[in-house]
N, CA, C and O atoms as CSV, one atom per row, in Angstrom:
chain,resi,resn,atom,element,x,y,z
A,1,UNK,N,N,0.818,-1.187,0.000
A,1,UNK,CA,C,0.000,0.000,0.000
A,1,UNK,C,C,0.859,1.245,0.000
A,1,UNK,O,O,0.633,2.150,-0.804
A,2,UNK,N,N,1.822,1.311,0.869
A,2,UNK,CA,C,2.626,2.517,1.011
A,2,UNK,C,C,3.393,2.832,-0.267
A,2,UNK,O,O,3.537,4.000,-0.628
A,3,UNK,N,N,3.888,1.803,-0.957
A,3,UNK,CA,C,4.636,2.055,-2.188
A,3,UNK,C,C,3.731,2.621,-3.272
A,3,UNK,O,O,4.184,3.414,-4.098
A,4,UNK,N,N,2.465,2.231,-3.286
A,4,UNK,CA,C,1.519,2.808,-4.247
A,4,UNK,C,C,1.357,4.303,-3.991
A,4,UNK,O,O,1.347,5.106,-4.924
A,5,UNK,N,N,1.231,4.664,-2.721
A,5,UNK,CA,C,1.076,6.069,-2.370
A,5,UNK,C,C,2.317,6.864,-2.768
A,5,UNK,O,O,2.207,7.976,-3.285
A,6,UNK,N,N,3.490,6.294,-2.528
A,6,UNK,CA,C,4.727,6.974,-2.899
A,6,UNK,C,C,4.825,7.163,-4.403
A,6,UNK,O,O,5.258,8.214,-4.875
A,7,UNK,N,N,4.423,6.146,-5.154
A,7,UNK,CA,C,4.472,6.240,-6.611
A,7,UNK,C,C,3.523,7.327,-7.112
A,7,UNK,O,O,3.888,8.106,-7.993
A,8,UNK,N,N,2.321,7.387,-6.566
A,8,UNK,CA,C,1.358,8.413,-6.960
A,8,UNK,C,C,1.886,9.799,-6.597
A,8,UNK,O,O,1.778,10.736,-7.389
A,9,UNK,N,N,2.455,9.928,-5.403
A,9,UNK,CA,C,3.012,11.215,-4.974
A,9,UNK,C,C,4.170,11.636,-5.872
A,9,UNK,O,O,4.284,12.809,-6.228
A,10,UNK,N,N,5.020,10.696,-6.236
A,10,UNK,CA,C,6.145,11.011,-7.105
A,10,UNK,C,C,5.668,11.453,-8.488
A,10,UNK,O,O,6.197,12.410,-9.053
A,11,UNK,N,N,4.685,10.768,-9.021
A,11,UNK,CA,C,4.141,11.165,-10.327
A,11,UNK,C,C,3.503,12.548,-10.265
A,11,UNK,O,O,3.670,13.353,-11.181
A,12,UNK,N,N,2.773,12.826,-9.187
A,12,UNK,CA,C,2.137,14.136,-9.034
A,12,UNK,C,C,3.177,15.241,-8.920
A,12,UNK,O,O,2.991,16.338,-9.445
A,13,UNK,N,N,4.257,14.946,-8.239
A,13,UNK,CA,C,5.331,15.934,-8.086
A,13,UNK,C,C,6.077,16.145,-9.404
A,13,UNK,O,O,6.436,17.266,-9.763
A,14,UNK,N,N,6.299,15.049,-10.105
A,14,UNK,CA,C,7.067,15.111,-11.352
A,14,UNK,C,C,6.283,15.775,-12.489
A,14,UNK,O,O,6.862,16.463,-13.330
A,15,UNK,N,N,4.972,15.566,-12.509
A,15,UNK,CA,C,4.124,16.105,-13.572
A,15,UNK,C,C,2.967,16.907,-12.969
A,15,UNK,O,O,1.820,16.463,-13.026
A,16,UNK,N,N,3.249,18.082,-12.394
A,16,UNK,CA,C,2.197,18.841,-11.710
A,16,UNK,C,C,1.084,19.330,-12.642
A,16,UNK,O,O,-0.023,19.603,-12.180
A,17,UNK,N,N,1.353,19.442,-13.921
A,17,UNK,CA,C,0.340,19.910,-14.861
A,17,UNK,C,C,-0.652,18.822,-15.244
A,17,UNK,O,O,-1.715,19.123,-15.787
A,18,UNK,N,N,-0.327,17.576,-14.973
A,18,UNK,CA,C,-1.215,16.464,-15.306
A,18,UNK,C,C,-2.321,16.321,-14.271
A,18,UNK,O,O,-2.140,16.610,-13.088
A,19,UNK,N,N,-3.456,15.873,-14.748
A,19,UNK,CA,C,-4.577,15.575,-13.854
A,19,UNK,C,C,-4.781,14.065,-13.831
A,19,UNK,O,O,-4.781,13.414,-14.875
A,20,UNK,N,N,-4.949,13.525,-12.655
A,20,UNK,CA,C,-5.223,12.102,-12.546
A,20,UNK,C,C,-6.710,11.894,-12.833
A,20,UNK,O,O,-7.568,12.467,-12.162
A,21,UNK,N,N,-6.997,11.078,-13.825
A,21,UNK,CA,C,-8.396,10.850,-14.183
A,21,UNK,C,C,-9.032,9.786,-13.303
A,21,UNK,O,O,-10.238,9.832,-13.058
A,22,UNK,N,N,-8.252,8.837,-12.826
A,22,UNK,CA,C,-8.800,7.806,-11.962
A,22,UNK,C,C,-7.692,7.199,-11.115
A,22,UNK,O,O,-6.651,6.786,-11.627
A,23,UNK,N,N,-7.931,7.154,-9.836
A,23,UNK,CA,C,-7.014,6.499,-8.912
A,23,UNK,C,C,-7.667,5.270,-8.300
A,23,UNK,O,O,-7.087,4.615,-7.435
A,24,UNK,N,N,-8.875,4.960,-8.753
A,24,UNK,CA,C,-9.644,3.866,-8.158
A,24,UNK,C,C,-8.920,2.530,-8.235
A,24,UNK,O,O,-9.054,1.709,-7.329
A,25,UNK,N,N,-8.165,2.297,-9.285
A,25,UNK,CA,C,-7.474,1.012,-9.419
A,25,UNK,C,C,-6.326,0.859,-8.423
A,25,UNK,O,O,-5.783,-0.236,-8.271
A,26,UNK,N,N,-5.953,1.939,-7.748
A,26,UNK,CA,C,-4.887,1.883,-6.743
A,26,UNK,C,C,-5.411,1.763,-5.318
A,26,UNK,O,O,-4.636,1.572,-4.381
A,27,UNK,N,N,-6.705,1.873,-5.157
A,27,UNK,CA,C,-7.299,1.870,-3.821
A,27,UNK,C,C,-7.803,0.470,-3.485
A,27,UNK,O,O,-8.508,-0.160,-4.273
A,28,UNK,N,N,-7.425,0.003,-2.305
A,28,UNK,CA,C,-7.936,-1.279,-1.830
A,28,UNK,C,C,-8.501,-1.083,-0.425
A,28,UNK,O,O,-8.439,0.014,0.131
A,29,UNK,N,N,-9.046,-2.145,0.135
A,29,UNK,CA,C,-9.709,-2.053,1.437
A,29,UNK,C,C,-8.759,-1.583,2.538
A,29,UNK,O,O,-9.151,-0.785,3.390
A,30,UNK,N,N,-7.533,-2.062,2.531
A,30,UNK,CA,C,-6.572,-1.667,3.566
A,30,UNK,C,C,-6.249,-0.178,3.475
A,30,UNK,O,O,-6.134,0.501,4.495
A,31,UNK,N,N,-6.103,0.325,2.255
A,31,UNK,CA,C,-5.816,1.746,2.057
A,31,UNK,C,C,-6.991,2.590,2.577
A,31,UNK,O,O,-6.781,3.603,3.245
A,32,UNK,N,N,-8.208,2.177,2.273
A,32,UNK,CA,C,-9.378,2.910,2.759
A,32,UNK,C,C,-9.449,2.901,4.275
A,32,UNK,O,O,-9.766,3.919,4.890
A,33,UNK,N,N,-9.154,1.758,4.879
A,33,UNK,CA,C,-9.191,1.668,6.335
A,33,UNK,C,C,-8.145,2.578,6.962
A,33,UNK,O,O,-8.425,3.280,7.934
A,34,UNK,N,N,-6.942,2.564,6.405
A,34,UNK,CA,C,-5.879,3.422,6.915
A,34,UNK,C,C,-6.245,4.895,6.786
A,34,UNK,O,O,-6.042,5.674,7.718
A,35,UNK,N,N,-6.778,5.272,5.640
A,35,UNK,CA,C,-7.186,6.659,5.426
A,35,UNK,C,C,-8.284,7.065,6.412
A,35,UNK,O,O,-8.261,8.167,6.961
A,36,UNK,N,N,-9.232,6.172,6.628
A,36,UNK,CA,C,-10.310,6.440,7.574
A,36,UNK,C,C,-9.765,6.639,8.985
A,36,UNK,O,O,-10.146,7.582,9.678
A,37,UNK,N,N,-8.883,5.758,9.400
A,37,UNK,CA,C,-8.325,5.853,10.747
A,37,UNK,C,C,-7.459,7.097,10.920
A,37,UNK,O,O,-7.380,7.648,12.018
A,38,UNK,N,N,-6.813,7.542,9.849
A,38,UNK,CA,C,-5.967,8.735,9.939
A,38,UNK,C,C,-6.790,10.001,10.094
A,38,UNK,O,O,-6.279,11.011,10.577
A,39,UNK,N,N,-8.057,9.967,9.692
A,39,UNK,CA,C,-8.896,11.163,9.816
A,39,UNK,C,C,-9.592,11.226,11.160
A,39,UNK,O,O,-10.241,12.221,11.483
A,40,UNK,N,N,-9.461,10.176,11.941
A,40,UNK,CA,C,-10.141,10.143,13.244
A,40,UNK,C,C,-9.237,10.598,14.353
A,40,UNK,O,O,-9.650,10.632,15.512
């Protein structure tokens, strides 16, 4: 999970003019749970 986030962050940093059309294929249940817990 963490490496996916790093890859997305690196791509966003490297190509700031690009818009991500879909990140859904990178999201799994564990990532959602972690994100949920981080907001609490």
